[in-house]
N, C-alpha and C positions, 0 to 999 in steps of 0.2 A: 321788649318781648320777654315773657316770663312764664312761670308756672304758678297757678293758684290752686289752693286746696282748702277745704273747710269741713267742719263737723258742727252741727247745731242740734242740740237735744239734751235731755237730762242725764242720760246714762251712757257715757263713752269714756274711753281711756285715752289719756294724753299721749301715750306711746303710739296709738294708732295714727294720730296726727303727725307725729314725728316720722313714722314710716311713710306716710303720704308725701311729706316734704322731701325725704330722702329719695323716694322713687322718681321724683321729677327734677333732680338736680341738674340734669343735662339741659333742661329748659332755662335754667338760670344759674350758671356756675359762679357768678360774681358775689352773690350773697344769699343766704338762707335764713329765714326768721319766722317767728310765729307770734300770734296774739291769742291769749286765753283770758277771758274775763274772770272776775273774782269768783263768780258762782260756778265757773267751769261749765257754763251752758253753751258758750260759743267758743270755737277755736278756729283761727284763720292761719293758714300757712302760705308762705311765699318763697319762690326761688327767682332771683333777679338776674336778668341779662342786662347789664347797664348800657343804655343807648343815649338817653337824654339826661343831662346833669349827672355826671358820674360820681358825685360826692355821696358820702354815707347818709347825709340828711335826706336824700331822695329815695332811700330804700323803703320797701313795704314790709310788713303792714305799716301804713301811714295814718296818723291820727290828726284830725283838724285842730285848729287853735283852741277850741273849747274843750277838747278831750272827749267829746261825745261820739263822733263818727270815726270809724276805723275802716280803711280801704285796703283791699288787695286788687291788683290790676294786671292784666296781661294784654299787651298790644301797644298801639300808638294813637294819640290824638294829634293829628297833624296840624290842625288849626289852633293849637293851644296858645300860641302867641297872640293871635287875634282875639281869642276868648278872654285872655288875661286882661286885655284892655277894657272888657265889659265887666270885669270883676275887681275893680280898683278898691272897693270897700273891704276886700279881704287882704290881710297882711300876709304876704307870701314869704316863706323861709327858703324856698328853693326856686330854681328856674325850670323845674320839671313839668311835664304834662300831667304827671300823677297828681300833683297838688292842685292843678287846675280842675281836675275832676271833683275833688273835695269841695273846692270853692263853688263850682258850678252846681253841685248838688245842694249846697247850703242855700243858694240863691233861687234855683229853679226847681228843686225837688227832682222827682223821677223824669220830668220833662227835659232835664239837662242833656240826656242822650240824643235828643232830636237836634241839638246844636253841634254835636260832634261830627267832624269829618275824620274818619279813621277806622281802625280795626280794633276791636276790644272785647274782652270778657272780664267783667268786674263784679265785685261784691262789696257792699257797704253795710257795716253793722251799725245800727242806731241804738246806742245803749239806753238812752232816755225812753224811747218808744218800744224798746225790746223787739226790734224788727230787723229783718234782713232784706236788702234790695240788691238784686243781681240783674245784669243786663248783658246782652250779646249784640255785636254789631249787625247792621242791616243785612249784610250778605253772608254772615256766618263765617267770616275769614278766620276768626279766633274761636277755638273750641270751648265748650262748656258742657260737661257731663255731670249727671246727678243721679242719686239713689235716695229714695224717701220711703222709709218703712218704720213702723212703731214710733211715730212722732220724732224721728231723727233724720235730718237731712245731711247727706254726705255729697260733696261736689268736688270736682277737680278738672284740670286741663286735659288729663289723660285717664283712661279707664283703669290702667294698671294701678294708678294711685288710689282709686276707689277700692280695688281688690285688695290693696295693702291694708285697708281698714277693716279687714275680716269679712268682706262681702264675698260670698261664694261665686265662683265663675260657673255659670250654666248657660247653655245655648238658648237663644230666643228663637224658637222654631218658626214664628211668624216672619221674622226678618230673614231667616235662612230660606224659607219658601219663596219669598219675593226675589231673593238673589238667584236661587237656582232656576226659577221659572222665567224671570224677566231680566236677570242680570242687574237688578236694582240694588244700589247701595246708598246710604245716607239720604234717602228720599223722604224720610219722615223723622219724627222725633225718637223712634225706636233705634236701638243698636243691636248688634249681634249677640249681646249678653242679656239674659233675662233680668228684668227689673232695673236695668241701667239705661237712662235716657239722655238725649241731647236737648238742651234748651234751643228751641227753633231760632233761626236767624231773625233779627228785628223784633225780638221779644224781651220782655222783662219777667223776672221771677221774683215773687214777694213771699216772705214767710213771716207770719204774725199770729201769735196765739195758736201755734201748731197747725195753722191753716196755710196750705200752699196754693198760691194763685198765680196766674199768668196773664200778661197783657201784651198785645201786639202794638208797637208804637210807630210802625212804618209800613205803608202799603205803596208799592211803586205804581199801582194802577190809579192811585189818587193824585199823583203828581201831575202838574201842568207846566208847560214851558211857554214863555211869553214871546215866541217868534213863530213865523210861518214855517213849520217843519216839513212842508212839501217843496219849499224853495231850496235848491241845491246850494246856492251861494250863501244865503242866510244860515242854513244849517251847518255848512262846512265851517264858516267863520265862527259860529257859536261853539261848535265842537272843538275847534282848535284852541279857542280861549279856555275852555274847560281843561283840555289836555295839557296846555302849558302851565296852567295854575296847579293842577294836581301833580305834575312832574316836579315843580318847584317845592311843593309841600312835602312830597315823599322823599326828597333829598335832605330834609332836615334831620340832622344827626350829629352827635358829638363824637362819633366813631366812624371809621372808613365804611364806604358804601360801594357795592359792586352791582353788576346787572347780569342776569341770565339771558343768553341769546340763543335763538334757533334760527333756521333759515326762512321763517315765515314773515309775512307782512307785519303782523302785530308786533313781533319782536324787533323788526327793523324800525318801526315807528317809535317804540320805546327807546331804542338806542339813540335815535336822532334827537329825541326830546331830552334825554339825559346828557348827551354830548353837548347840547346847547346850554343846559342849565347847571351842570356840575361846576363846583368851585374847587374840586380836588385837583391836586397836581398830578396824581396818578389814580385813575379809575380803571378797574379791570372788568372785563366781561368774561363769562364762562359759558362754554357750549359742550353739550354731550356729543361724543364722536364715536364712530365705528370704523373699523378697517375697510369694510365693504363700502365703496363710494356710493352705492345705490341708496344707502341709509345714512350717509354721513352729511349732516347739515353744516358742519364747520366749513366745508368748501364754499357754501353760499355766504356764510358770515364773513369770511375773509375778504369778499368782494365789496362789502359795505364800507363806504367812505366815512370814517370818523376821525375827528381831530384830537379828542381828549380821552379816548378809551383804548386801552391795551387789550387785545383779544387773546384768550387762552382756551384750550380745549382739554377735555377729559375723556380718555378712551375706555370703553367697556368691551370686554371680551366674553365669549360664551363660558369660559372657565370660571368667571366671576359669579355666574347665576346661582348654582346650587347653594353655596354657602350664604350668599346674600339674601336668597329667597327666604331661608329660615330666619335670618336676622330681621328682615323687613316685616315678616309676619308678626313678630313680637312688637316691633316698633309701631306698626300700623293698627294693630288690635282689630283688624277687619280685613276682608279680602282687598287686594290692591291691584294695580294695573299692569303687573307683569314686568317684562324687560324695560319698558319706558320708565317705570317708577324706580327700578333698580339702577338704571343709568343715571337718573336724576339724583338718586341718593349718592352715587359716586361723585357727581358734580359738586354736591354740597360738602363732601369730604375734602375736595380740592379747595373749595372756598375757605374752609376751616384751616387747612394747611397754610393758606396765605394770610391767616389772621385777620379776616374781614368779617365783622359780626353782622353786617346788614347786606342784603341783596334784594334787587327788584326783579320782578318777572311780569310778563305781559298777558296774564290770564284774563279772560272775559270777553274779548273782542268778538270771537267766533260766536259765542252764545248771545251776545247783544245785537249783532249786526248780520246774522244769517250766514256765517262762514262755512258751516257744515253743509255738504251737498244734500244730505237727507232732509234738510229743512226746506229746500226749494220747492218740492211738490206741494207743500202746505201753502206757499204763496201762490202757486199756480191754481190750486183748488179755490182760493179766494177770488182769483181773477175769473175762473169759470163760473162761480156762483154769481158774480156781479155782471160780467160781460159776455159769458158764453165761450164755448170751445173754439169757435172760429177766430174770435178776437185773440184768445190766448196763443194759438198756433201762429197767428200772424206776427204778434209781438215777440213771442218766445218760441222760435221754431224747434229748439232742442227739447221742448216740453213734451213732444210727442212720445219720446221713449219712456216717459213716466206715466202714461195714460192710466194703466191699471192701478198704480199707486195713488194717483190723483182721485180716481173713482172710489177707492177704498177710504180715502180721507173724507171725501164728501159724504159717503155712506156712514161714516163714524166709527170705522174699525181699521185704523192704519196698522201696519205690521211693525213690530219692534225690530230695529236694525242698529248696526254699529255706525260710527261716525263716517265710515267710508261707504255706507249704504248697503253692506252685506249683512246677512243674518248671522248672529253670533251665538245662538242658543242651540242646544241639542237636548231638548227636554225628554226625549225617549230614553235617555240614560238615567233619569231620576226614578227612584223607587216610588211606586204608586202612592204610598202613605204620605209622601210629601207633596203630592199633587191633588189629593182629595180634599173636599170640604174647604176649598180656598176660592178667593175671588178670581174671576177669569181675567181681570185687568187690574192694574194699579189704580187706586182711587186718588186722583190728583185734581185739584181745583182748576177750573178753566175760567179765569176772570174776564177774558176779552171776547169780543164779538167776531174776531177773525182768527182763522186757523194758525197763521204764521206767528202772531204775537203770543197766542196760547202755547205753541210748541217751544218758542224761545223762553217763555216764562217757565215752562216745565223744565227745560234744560238748565236754566239759571238757578232755580230755587229747589229743584227736586232730583232730577235724574242724572245730570252731568256735572255741573260746576261744584255742588256740595261734596261729591266724592273726591274731585280733584283738589279742592281746598283742604280737605281732611288729609289726603295723602301727602300733599306738599308741606302742610304744617308739621306733620309728624316727622317726615324725613329731614326737613330743614332744622327743626328744633332738636332732633337727636344729635345734631352736630353743633348745637348752640348758635344757630344762624337765624336771625330775624328775616323772614321773607315777606316783602311788601308787595301790594297789588294795586298799582296806580290806576289801572283801567277799571277797577271796581269801586272807585269813588262813586258814592250814591248819586251824585249830580249827573255823572255820565250815564248811569243806569236809567235815571229818570228821563234824560234826553232821548236815549235809545228807544224807550218804549213809547215815546211821543212822536218819534220820527216816522215819516211816511214810509210804508213798506217798500215802495218803489225805489227809495234811496238806499235801501238795504240790499235788495236783490234786483238785478236787471239782466239784460242779455249777456253781459260779460261775466256774470256770476254773483256770488255773495259778497258782502262787505263793500258794496259799491262806494259808499261815501268815504270809507277808509282808504280805498284804492285811489279815489279822486284826491283826497287830502295828501296822500303820499306822493302822488304825481306832482302836486304843487310844491311840496317840501323839497323834492329832489330836482327842481328846476325843469319840470316837464318830462321826466322819465316815464314814458308811456308803458313800460314793461310791467309796472305795478297794476295797471288796468287789466292786463291779460294774465297775470301770474296766477297759476292754479293752486288750490289748497292741497298740501301734501297730507294724504290720509295715513300712509304707512311710513313711519319715520324710524322704525327699529327692525332688526332682523329676527324678531321673536318667532314668527311662523317658520322661517327657515331653520332656525336653531332647534325648535321643538321637534321639527320633522327629521333633523339630521344629527347635528353635533350633541344635542341634549337628549336624544331619544333614550339612551340608556338610563339617564337620571329619571326621566319621566316614567319609564317602565318600572323602575325600582319603587316608585311611589304607588303606581297603579296596581302593582303586584304584591304590595306589602300586605301583611296580615291585618294590620289596622284598617287599611282602606277596604279590604274585602269584607271585614266584619263590622264596619261602621254602620251599614244599613241605609246609607244615603243614596248610593248609586247602584244600579244593576251592573255588576262588574263584568258580566259577559258582554253586555251592550257596549260598555266603555272599551273593553278590549277590542271589539270589532270596529268601533268608530276610530280608535287610535290607529289600528292597522290600516284602515282605509285612508286616514290622514297621512300616514307615512308613505303609502304607496302612490296615492293620487294627488296629494296636496290639498290645499284649501286657500281661499282668499282671506280667511279669518281663523285665528287660533284661539279666540277668546274662550271657547268652550273647553279646550285643553287646559288652559290656565285656570279656569274655574274649578276643574277637578283637583288640580294641584293646590290651589288656594285653600279650598275647603279642607282637604286632608291636613295641610300644614297648620291651619288654624286650630283644628281639633287636637292635633298632637301637641301644640304649644300651650293652649289655654285649658283644655279639658283633661287630657291624659297626664299632663304634668302640673305640679303645683307652682303657681306664679308668685 
């Protein structure tokens, strides 16, 4: 895991590239280096966090044996050992996955990325053809930001690095409107900064003769699986084979590896897989903890039976929040998830203190297999369209409580809700100028013929997972920790979207096939079949209502918030007073106000 940066064009200063590299040193503290061609048309910068082949020879920028190709790379290619067997014609000088990328590009060209199992953001300069090839992994686990103006391309792993190259920080009001009205973040190629974009997941970027072009190299909807995905046994066996293989691949490292655990099924599954495959004498797990047992997941982690993993916890208190909220705003470069994100940041501080450069987490299972309760009515709507209401209520008696939601889905206008099914927006607090002349709904492609897979697709590629991946990459890399995502192996994603929906959601709830697999792995423990998804896992709402109310009011009553012009401050004042007095099931709208003001204070009011 590293930081990459680059400037390509005729008129730029080398000092700008140096500042970009310095800005990302936390992403790669083991080595910083750059490549500038003789004509000073292209400059590539790199900060290395050494994970595979720790020798100096494996540093980036790395040039191939001919001296023509120069590579900078952030991420991991987990199947590099297997790929190396297919690239025997290349004379390797290292045992790194980085050099495998160069050899693969020489042999297969831009199609090489379709052979990678991993997470990556990379750039290859071809000096002979005077062209740049960039690529981002299929799920967008690794970031790639770019700015292109006046025939000059500037790109980096973080937006702050681009700003360091004399790009002015200005708000992108289109993105801010989507966030304020829909709570949408990281759902498109736009960022919260004007003229700074993200390379979409599963895409290549090419620059040649001052022409910038893009190519999508992976579509999950095109993938097929050679088994009967409506058969529970076949599907469970196939999924288990994928999970064991990806667990083994994700444990490849020349440095210590840990695992981030919560009290959920996904995390338990990851822990069991790692416990089985780890070869380390001491493998640690880390869990976010709170004093209030209502929100403390460590109490559930402690009951998990593991042979080779030592469990540790990190405590977050309400006193931590104000200071860390400002710090995380700069780290995140965009609105973030509040107390859960801050607690996760503290967890990675603890990992760093234990000098463990790599950790694994269990993101993706909920998005792939219908873990969130709000996705279930989409499945019910599909059943109604196919078999009618009577059949649905016979097979799923609890579906009756969602009748209005199901009807709205069938009619094509579902309500935007949080993961716990509650409404998280208070658009009446937004000034009218940010509501006018805008689309009434987010424009997101719907590639499938059924509602459930379309909403899972939306969550995975637009509305939920991308923001989580961005937040977790930024907070982990701020501590020089490489965070790996075994369940986002593209082979598992392709399997999930081919799996029969009835094996995702059934009477017992979502993630049925995962629950069934866990029951098998734990010797028939039926509690996993019945275990409910925990929607509220931090005391954010309680803290914002009580302990942190003074801090919240100091922001909402500040002169900058009042004169910002984004919110109707009188409506905000009234809504917050009601929130304190009567409470709420959801505090996302309170955090949205805080997030917005802190971002503008950090990036617009101050020089970064």
